[in-house]
Backbone bond lengths (Angstrom), bond angles and torsions (degrees), N, CA, C in turn:
res aa  C-N    CA-C-N  psi(-1)  N-CA   C-N-CA  omega(-1)  CA-C   N-CA-C  phi
1 M - - - 1.428 - - 1.530 107.44 -
2 R 1.288 115.77 132.89 1.446 120.39 179.83 1.503 109.34 -73.53
3 R 1.339 114.83 156.57 1.475 121.58 -176.46 1.540 111.47 -57.55
4 G 1.300 118.73 -43.14 1.471 121.68 -179.26 1.530 111.23 -64.24
5 N 1.285 117.94 -40.18 1.458 121.01 179.06 1.552 111.07 -67.27
6 R 1.357 115.20 -39.70 1.471 119.02 177.77 1.495 110.22 -62.27
7 A 1.310 116.90 -44.19 1.481 121.61 -178.55 1.547 109.76 -63.59
8 T 1.321 115.91 -40.61 1.482 120.57 178.12 1.497 110.12 -65.84
9 A 1.336 116.58 -43.96 1.479 119.08 -179.92 1.538 110.64 -65.23
10 L 1.331 116.18 -42.86 1.456 119.74 177.19 1.510 112.88 -61.13
11 A 1.314 116.78 -41.26 1.441 120.85 177.47 1.534 111.62 -62.93
12 G 1.359 115.72 -39.83 1.438 120.11 177.46 1.508 113.29 -64.20
13 V 1.321 115.44 -42.57 1.476 120.91 178.95 1.536 110.09 -65.76
14 T 1.340 114.88 -44.38 1.482 119.34 178.69 1.539 110.90 -59.54
15 A 1.289 117.07 -45.02 1.461 121.92 178.84 1.505 111.55 -63.02
16 A 1.319 118.20 -41.54 1.473 122.06 178.25 1.520 110.26 -64.67
17 M 1.349 116.89 -41.88 1.468 119.58 -179.84 1.530 109.72 -68.16
18 A 1.313 118.00 -40.70 1.445 121.23 178.60 1.528 110.36 -59.57
19 L 1.324 115.44 -44.62 1.448 121.22 177.82 1.520 110.68 -62.79
20 A 1.284 117.79 -45.71 1.475 121.90 -179.40 1.506 111.28 -62.73
21 F 1.332 117.89 -40.41 1.453 119.27 -177.00 1.512 112.49 -85.88
22 S 1.333 119.41 -23.34 1.448 120.33 -178.03 1.518 113.50 -86.15
23 T 1.314 117.51 -23.65 1.466 120.01 -177.04 1.514 112.37 -62.16
24 P 1.363 120.59 -49.75 1.456 119.59 178.60 1.532 113.35 -61.79
25 A 1.318 115.92 -39.65 1.462 118.87 -179.44 1.538 110.40 -65.83
26 T 1.330 116.36 -41.19 1.456 119.79 177.89 1.510 109.94 -63.35
27 A 1.330 117.16 -43.25 1.448 120.14 -179.01 1.509 111.38 -62.18
28 A 1.344 116.49 -36.86 1.458 119.53 -176.27 1.557 110.95 -78.55
29 S 1.326 117.29 -30.61 1.457 118.83 -175.05 1.520 114.47 -98.41
30 C 1.296 119.77 -14.70 1.437 120.71 179.63 1.515 109.60 -79.98
31 W 1.299 117.70 161.52 1.456 123.83 -174.06 1.530 110.00 -102.12
32 S 1.310 118.32 116.55 1.443 121.66 175.60 1.528 109.94 -68.43
33 T 1.300 116.84 165.36 1.479 119.52 177.41 1.522 109.96 -60.43
34 T 1.315 117.01 -36.04 1.469 121.11 177.96 1.524 111.91 -63.23
35 S 1.351 115.83 -43.54 1.436 121.74 179.07 1.525 111.78 -67.61
36 V 1.332 116.57 -39.06 1.467 120.27 178.79 1.538 108.48 -65.39
37 S 1.308 117.55 -43.19 1.481 120.82 177.60 1.529 110.74 -59.63
38 A 1.340 116.27 -43.10 1.462 120.15 178.28 1.526 110.33 -63.12
39 A 1.326 116.73 -39.69 1.480 120.29 177.93 1.508 111.53 -63.86
40 Q 1.319 117.58 -36.31 1.475 121.45 177.16 1.520 109.95 -63.10
41 V 1.323 115.63 -45.69 1.485 119.86 -178.71 1.528 108.76 -66.19
42 R 1.324 118.44 -44.00 1.455 121.61 -178.19 1.527 110.89 -65.79
43 E 1.322 116.45 -36.94 1.473 120.28 178.37 1.522 110.51 -67.42
44 L 1.358 116.57 -42.79 1.454 118.78 176.19 1.494 111.69 -58.56
45 Q 1.348 116.59 -41.40 1.463 120.63 178.63 1.550 110.71 -61.94
46 A 1.323 115.97 -46.16 1.487 120.24 179.36 1.542 110.47 -62.32
47 M 1.301 116.30 -41.98 1.467 122.49 179.25 1.545 109.52 -60.64
48 M 1.316 115.01 -49.64 1.461 119.28 -178.60 1.522 113.23 -64.53
49 M 1.351 116.76 -41.15 1.434 119.70 178.66 1.503 111.72 -63.97
50 A 1.312 117.46 -45.26 1.471 121.19 179.17 1.501 111.28 -63.91
51 M 1.344 117.67 -40.36 1.460 119.10 178.72 1.523 111.11 -68.33
52 A 1.312 119.63 -34.95 1.467 121.21 176.38 1.526 109.72 -60.35
53 L 1.329 116.84 -42.54 1.470 120.62 -179.51 1.541 109.41 -71.39
54 R 1.332 117.98 -44.21 1.458 119.41 179.84 1.526 112.57 -64.23
55 C 1.318 116.24 -38.47 1.466 120.04 179.77 1.532 112.06 -68.92
56 A 1.343 116.58 -37.81 1.442 120.93 175.45 1.510 110.97 -61.45
57 A 1.330 117.06 -42.40 1.484 121.33 177.36 1.521 111.12 -66.24
58 H 1.314 116.19 -27.41 1.473 122.03 179.46 1.539 110.53 -83.33
59 G 1.310 116.79 -7.81 1.495 119.26 -179.32 1.486 113.61 91.30
60 V 1.335 119.08 12.67 1.454 123.63 179.68 1.559 107.64 -123.64
61 P 1.294 116.58 85.73 1.464 117.16 -174.73 1.542 111.60 -71.59
62 I 1.316 114.04 128.48 1.465 119.79 175.37 1.540 110.48 -123.39
63 H 1.316 114.49 20.24 1.486 118.53 -174.00 1.549 110.83 -65.81
64 D 1.330 118.70 -28.01 1.457 119.59 175.17 1.519 112.48 -61.61
65 S 1.316 114.88 -41.18 1.449 120.96 177.59 1.555 110.50 -65.21
66 Y 1.321 116.33 -46.62 1.466 120.49 177.11 1.518 111.58 -61.07
67 N 1.333 117.41 -47.99 1.445 121.08 -179.79 1.549 112.27 -60.95
68 G 1.350 116.68 -38.61 1.439 121.29 177.34 1.529 110.15 -64.12
69 F 1.297 117.22 -41.85 1.482 123.16 176.28 1.528 108.78 -57.72
70 V 1.314 117.50 -49.52 1.474 121.59 -176.79 1.538 109.85 -65.75
71 R 1.293 117.87 -47.99 1.485 120.97 -178.94 1.515 111.19 -59.34
72 A 1.345 117.68 -44.81 1.441 121.93 -176.16 1.513 113.20 -70.18
73 N 1.358 116.29 -24.68 1.455 120.12 -173.27 1.532 113.35 -121.53
74 M 1.327 116.95 22.11 1.474 119.83 -175.64 1.534 111.52 -54.51
75 D 1.300 119.04 -45.13 1.479 120.36 -179.58 1.509 111.51 -61.95
76 A 1.349 117.97 -44.44 1.460 120.36 179.28 1.496 112.07 -67.32
77 L 1.322 118.03 -36.97 1.488 120.43 178.70 1.517 110.01 -66.95
78 N 1.347 118.81 -42.08 1.424 121.08 177.92 1.539 111.90 -66.08
79 A 1.331 117.39 -38.68 1.436 121.56 177.23 1.521 111.70 -64.01
80 A 1.315 117.90 -40.40 1.461 121.35 178.04 1.530 110.78 -64.79
81 S 1.317 116.42 -41.63 1.483 119.82 176.54 1.513 111.25 -61.33
82 A 1.354 115.52 -44.22 1.465 119.66 -178.99 1.525 110.64 -63.80
83 T 1.341 117.00 -40.61 1.465 120.58 178.23 1.514 110.87 -62.31
84 L 1.342 116.64 -41.38 1.470 120.38 -179.81 1.537 110.30 -68.15
85 R 1.293 117.48 -38.53 1.491 119.37 177.48 1.511 110.89 -61.06
86 V 1.345 115.50 -42.98 1.485 119.52 177.13 1.535 108.97 -62.42
87 H 1.316 116.64 -46.38 1.503 119.40 -179.73 1.504 110.73 -56.21
88 F 1.349 116.98 -51.00 1.454 120.07 -177.87 1.539 111.81 -67.44
89 G 1.317 117.12 -32.62 1.466 120.67 174.42 1.531 112.37 -63.17
90 E 1.339 114.73 -45.93 1.488 119.34 -179.85 1.530 110.06 -66.86
91 A 1.315 117.34 -37.02 1.460 120.61 -178.39 1.545 112.59 -74.10
92 N 1.312 115.59 -15.19 1.466 122.01 -177.36 1.513 113.72 -123.96
93 N 1.321 115.28 34.26 1.493 120.69 177.56 1.518 113.14 54.38
94 G 1.316 116.95 39.72 1.450 120.25 174.74 1.510 114.96 90.30
95 S 1.309 117.88 -9.02 1.485 120.72 -178.52 1.529 109.62 -117.83
96 G 1.296 116.13 67.54 1.442 120.02 -175.36 1.500 116.60 -99.49
97 Q 1.354 118.97 5.58 1.475 119.85 -176.76 1.515 110.96 -59.89
98 D 1.331 117.89 -43.90 1.470 119.59 -179.08 1.508 111.04 -63.27
99 A 1.350 116.73 -39.62 1.484 121.06 179.70 1.530 108.89 -66.19
100 Y 1.336 116.56 -42.25 1.483 119.50 178.78 1.535 110.64 -63.72
101 D 1.338 116.74 -41.26 1.484 121.40 177.87 1.530 110.78 -62.62
102 R 1.319 117.38 -43.49 1.475 121.17 175.86 1.521 111.65 -60.38
103 Y 1.300 115.38 -44.06 1.465 121.67 178.50 1.537 111.75 -59.89
104 T 1.308 118.28 -48.83 1.474 120.14 -179.16 1.518 111.39 -68.99
105 T 1.335 117.46 -34.00 1.460 119.92 176.94 1.501 110.48 -67.05
106 E 1.342 117.04 -40.24 1.459 120.07 177.51 1.521 111.60 -62.39
107 L 1.346 116.98 -40.78 1.455 119.39 176.33 1.522 111.46 -61.83
108 S 1.304 116.06 -45.85 1.485 119.72 179.04 1.519 111.72 -60.29
109 N 1.316 115.40 -43.30 1.497 119.21 178.17 1.499 111.45 -64.99
110 R 1.318 117.97 -37.79 1.451 122.64 -178.30 1.546 110.13 -60.20
111 Y 1.313 116.00 -43.39 1.484 119.70 -175.88 1.517 114.57 -99.06
112 G 1.320 116.03 -2.74 1.455 119.74 -176.71 1.523 115.33 -74.09
113 S 1.325 115.67 -17.14 1.476 118.52 -179.96 1.507 109.19 -130.95
114 G 1.273 113.86 169.78 1.497 118.22 -179.86 1.512 110.12 131.05
115 H 1.295 115.61 178.02 1.452 121.71 -178.83 1.536 110.29 -71.10
116 T 1.306 114.75 130.48 1.453 120.41 178.27 1.535 106.84 -126.22
117 S 1.310 115.57 129.54 1.488 120.82 179.18 1.518 108.33 -137.89
118 S 1.307 115.16 168.55 1.456 120.06 176.32 1.507 110.94 -58.56
119 S 1.333 117.09 -37.83 1.457 119.72 -177.65 1.547 111.14 -72.57
120 S 1.351 117.58 -36.84 1.465 117.65 177.25 1.520 110.37 -69.77
121 C 1.328 118.21 -33.60 1.443 121.14 177.27 1.549 110.76 -66.23
122 A 1.338 115.30 -41.03 1.474 119.25 177.80 1.523 110.30 -63.68
123 A 1.325 116.12 -39.70 1.472 119.81 178.69 1.491 111.27 -64.35
124 F 1.333 118.70 -41.85 1.466 121.15 179.63 1.534 111.25 -74.62
125 S 1.274 118.44 -27.26 1.458 120.37 172.48 1.520 110.63 -63.05
126 E 1.334 115.70 -40.27 1.460 121.12 177.22 1.535 110.84 -70.67
127 I 1.320 117.88 -38.58 1.458 118.72 175.68 1.522 110.79 -62.44
128 G 1.297 117.54 -40.45 1.452 121.45 176.65 1.503 113.10 -61.18
129 A 1.308 117.61 -41.96 1.468 122.26 176.23 1.527 111.44 -64.92
130 R 1.332 115.66 -42.76 1.465 118.68 178.09 1.546 111.56 -67.39
131 A 1.326 115.96 -36.93 1.462 119.73 178.74 1.556 109.53 -67.23
132 A 1.294 118.29 -36.31 1.490 122.72 175.72 1.507 108.49 -62.90
133 A 1.332 116.16 -46.65 1.452 120.83 -179.05 1.528 111.84 -65.40
134 S 1.316 117.40 -26.56 1.482 120.97 -178.27 1.508 112.33 -64.43
135 A 1.321 115.98 -19.39 1.485 118.55 177.44 1.522 111.16 -60.83
136 T 1.328 115.95 -25.79 1.467 118.90 -179.31 1.524 112.60 -112.58
137 N 1.325 120.07 -15.55 1.463 119.40 178.80 1.530 116.11 -111.46
138 G 1.252 118.76 56.52 1.431 120.78 173.67 1.519 116.30 110.32
139 G 1.257 116.25 -6.05 1.475 119.23 171.60 1.507 114.63 100.41
140 L 1.311 112.80 148.64 1.459 120.84 -179.23 1.527 111.83 -66.57
141 A 1.325 118.43 -35.07 1.486 119.68 -177.34 1.522 109.64 -60.33
142 T 1.310 118.08 -41.22 1.441 121.99 -178.95 1.538 109.87 -65.17
143 F 1.319 115.26 -45.89 1.468 120.14 178.75 1.536 110.88 -63.87
144 A 1.330 116.70 -44.72 1.469 119.40 -178.73 1.535 110.61 -61.59
145 A 1.331 117.78 -35.93 1.472 121.56 178.97 1.525 111.69 -63.31
146 E 1.316 116.92 -29.39 1.465 121.46 177.66 1.522 109.73 -72.50
147 I 1.325 115.78 -41.95 1.490 120.70 -176.66 1.514 111.27 -78.88
148 V 1.312 117.81 -37.20 1.474 124.14 -176.81 1.540 109.28 -125.83
149 P 1.358 115.84 72.93 1.468 117.27 -176.37 1.539 113.63 -63.33
150 Q 1.302 116.73 -33.74 1.475 121.73 178.49 1.509 109.53 -127.71
151 P 1.328 119.39 97.93 1.455 120.90 -177.98 1.517 111.93 -60.98
152 H 1.311 115.42 144.49 1.448 122.03 176.47 1.502 109.69 -79.85
153 S 1.289 118.14 163.67 1.460 123.29 172.18 1.499 116.41 63.22
154 I 1.330 117.38 22.05 1.440 118.41 175.33 1.512 109.71 -119.20
155 G 1.327 115.00 162.76 1.478 119.86 179.32 1.514 110.14 -84.89
156 T 1.294 113.42 -155.84 1.471 120.17 -176.90 1.507 111.33 -82.55
157 A 1.302 115.06 149.01 1.461 120.63 176.21 1.521 109.08 -71.56
158 C 1.346 115.94 147.03 1.429 121.15 177.52 1.536 107.94 -65.75
159 P 1.316 117.28 147.74 1.461 119.78 176.85 1.537 109.53 -61.62
160 V 1.316 114.31 142.41 1.454 118.86 178.84 1.538 106.43 -87.75
161 T 1.288 114.50 126.15 1.485 119.61 177.35 1.508 109.33 -113.85
162 A 1.319 115.85 167.02 1.475 119.81 178.97 1.526 110.23 -59.30
163 G 1.331 117.96 -37.81 1.471 120.92 -179.60 1.531 111.52 -66.67
164 S 1.364 116.76 -39.30 1.464 118.92 -179.60 1.523 109.89 -72.82
165 Q 1.333 118.23 -29.71 1.441 119.70 177.24 1.528 109.91 -68.77
166 L 1.320 116.59 -40.86 1.467 120.93 176.60 1.532 111.15 -64.10
167 A 1.289 116.95 -41.31 1.476 120.64 178.93 1.525 110.24 -63.79
168 Q 1.344 117.29 -40.85 1.458 120.71 179.90 1.515 109.79 -67.56
169 A 1.323 118.71 -37.36 1.453 122.96 -178.04 1.538 109.93 -70.31
170 G 1.330 117.88 -30.26 1.424 122.76 -178.55 1.511 115.70 -78.43
171 R 1.296 117.67 -10.47 1.463 122.60 -178.36 1.477 113.06 -72.16
């Protein structure tokens, strides 16, 4: 075998091995549309909780709005957390609790500080009321996607394939 052919063959084998070994890791670490949607819901919840605390400290309590949001959407909030726990478990060989805890802590820290004003509190009170109403007008996931179009602290979305598009359409 000539040197050029050996190099070409080696490159082909190396590429095939890289593809074979990278595909499962990519599948485990990328974010499905379901996981992204759950992250949007969880981030909205973290944002609302932090703002309720910040606004209370600022003298503008919006906890009624936050509590209404949580009460109206408890099932959707629990489902989002369950989806994220599964995602982090799959991405970490079944032991994703620490990763999930780091993720939720990072979200809380992200929204726990920042400028708080009467107008920002009024805006978040309105967001809380709209989020509570979303439980009956189309779902929290749709509303959360409007407020949090690109969730923080997540990896890349999984590639969309024809099979996943068909599966999404069949739901």
